[in-house]
N, C-alpha and C positions, 0 to 999 in steps of 0.2 A: 445621499447618493449610495451610502454603504447600505443604509436601510433597504434602498430599492434593489441592489444588487443580491442582498440576502434574501429579501422576498421572491425575487424571481427564482434564484437558485433553488431555494426551499421549496417553492410551488412545483417546478419542473421536477425535484427529485420525488416529490410527493405524487405527481401523476405518472412518474415512470415506476413506481412501487406499487401503487394501488389503482392504476388505470382501470376503470370499468364502465366509462362513457355516462354514467348518471350524474344528475345533478347535486345529489347529496354528496357524493364523493368529492366533487369538484369544491362545492362550498365549504366542506371540511378542510380541503387542501388550502384553499384561500385563509382560511381562519388559522389554521396552524402555520402557514407561512407568515402571515401577519405577526402572530405572536413572537415566532421565533426571530422576526426582523427587529421587533421592538425590543426583545430581550437582549439579543446579541450584538446588535449593532452599537450599543454605547458602551460596551463591555470590552475589555483588553483583548478578550478570546476571539473577537472576531476581527481584529487588527492583524494583518500580517506582521510578523516579529522580523522579518527580513527586510525592512526598509519601506514597509507601506504600499507595497505593489501587490495587493489582494487582486485588483482590477485588470493587472497586467495580461493582456491576451495571449502571449507567447508561454506563459505559464500554463494558462488553461488548454492551449493546444498541446504542450508537452503531455499534460495529464491525460488528455484525450488519446494521445500516442501511446502512452504508458498503458493503458487497460489491454489492448490487444497483446503488447509484449508479455504483460503478467499472465494473461490467458493462455498464450502460446507456450510459455515456460511450465505453467501448471499440468497442462495437457501433456507436455512431453514427460513430465515428471510422474504423471499418473500412469502412463504406459510402462515406464521403468518400474514403478513399484507394481503394477499388475504383472509384469514379466518375472518378476521375482516371486511373486505369490504363486504364480502359475507353476514355475520351475523352480521348487524347491532345493534341487542341487547345485542352482545357481549361488556361487559364494557371496556372502554379504560381510561387510566388515563394518558394523556399526559402532560409532564412538562420538564424543564431544569433542568438536574441532573450536578453536580460537580464530576468528576472522576480524580484519581489521577493516573500519570504516572512516572514510574522510569527511562525512557529513557532519555539520556542526549542531543544526537546530534539532530540538527535540521532536518535531513534527516530522522532519525528514528520517530521522532514526526509528521512529515508530512505525512510519510507512515502511522503511525497510525490513525492519522485524517482522511485521505483519505479512510481507510479501514473502519472505522467507519461510514463514511458518504456513502460509497457504499453500505452498509448493509442497506436495507430498513427497515424504522421505526425508524432510529437514524440519527441524522445531527450534526458533528461536528461545534460548532457555533464560540468559541473563544478558545485560549489557552493563558494561564498566569502562567508562572513558571512551577510548576509540576503539575497544573490542566488542565483540558479540560473541557469545558462547552458543554453538548450534549443535543440536543432536542431529547426526547425518546417519541415514540407514545404511549408507556404503562410502565410507571415507576413502576418498581418491587422493586427496593432498597430503603431501608428505610434511609440510610446513605452513606457516600461517600467511605467507604470500600466495602459494599454489592454491590453498582453500578458499582464500579471498578472492582470487580470480575466477574459480569455478562457480562459487554460491553468491558473491556480492555484486560483482562488476556488472552483471548482466540487468542488474536493476539500478544502480547506483548512480552511474552517470545521468540516466533520466530524472531520477528523484532530485539530484542535485539542481537540475535545471528548472524543477517545478518549485522546490522550497527554498533555495539559497541563490 
């Protein structure tokens, strides 16, 4: 069952990324998806570490919901950075802040750090225990809780529903 799910996911991802409509790309997608399913279905990497719920539809629906949320925050941050570039007299306050995450799994923390880094104006630097160090183009938070609320909370609740 896991091999079939991995095959379908890999094939659909291939089609999404390489769609051209010709038979050669479709055949290559089938081959790559088959190899991926055969390699990863039996390994520990394909099994969900949060209790074997890889095929839980709720997780997939939350993941689909997360994509537009992430894109929305990326667009907002792009406009913020663009405004700062076009108006150099706008004061900026760059710095490294420490934020807290309640996420436990490594996958969830990796997605959170990548989401922070994909958002212009922020860059995940390091993760140590429950803390993530983030370079922020305009530090607004005065303490860990405030910085966490501004940077992390918009992503963390959805990521927790996907991975934990």
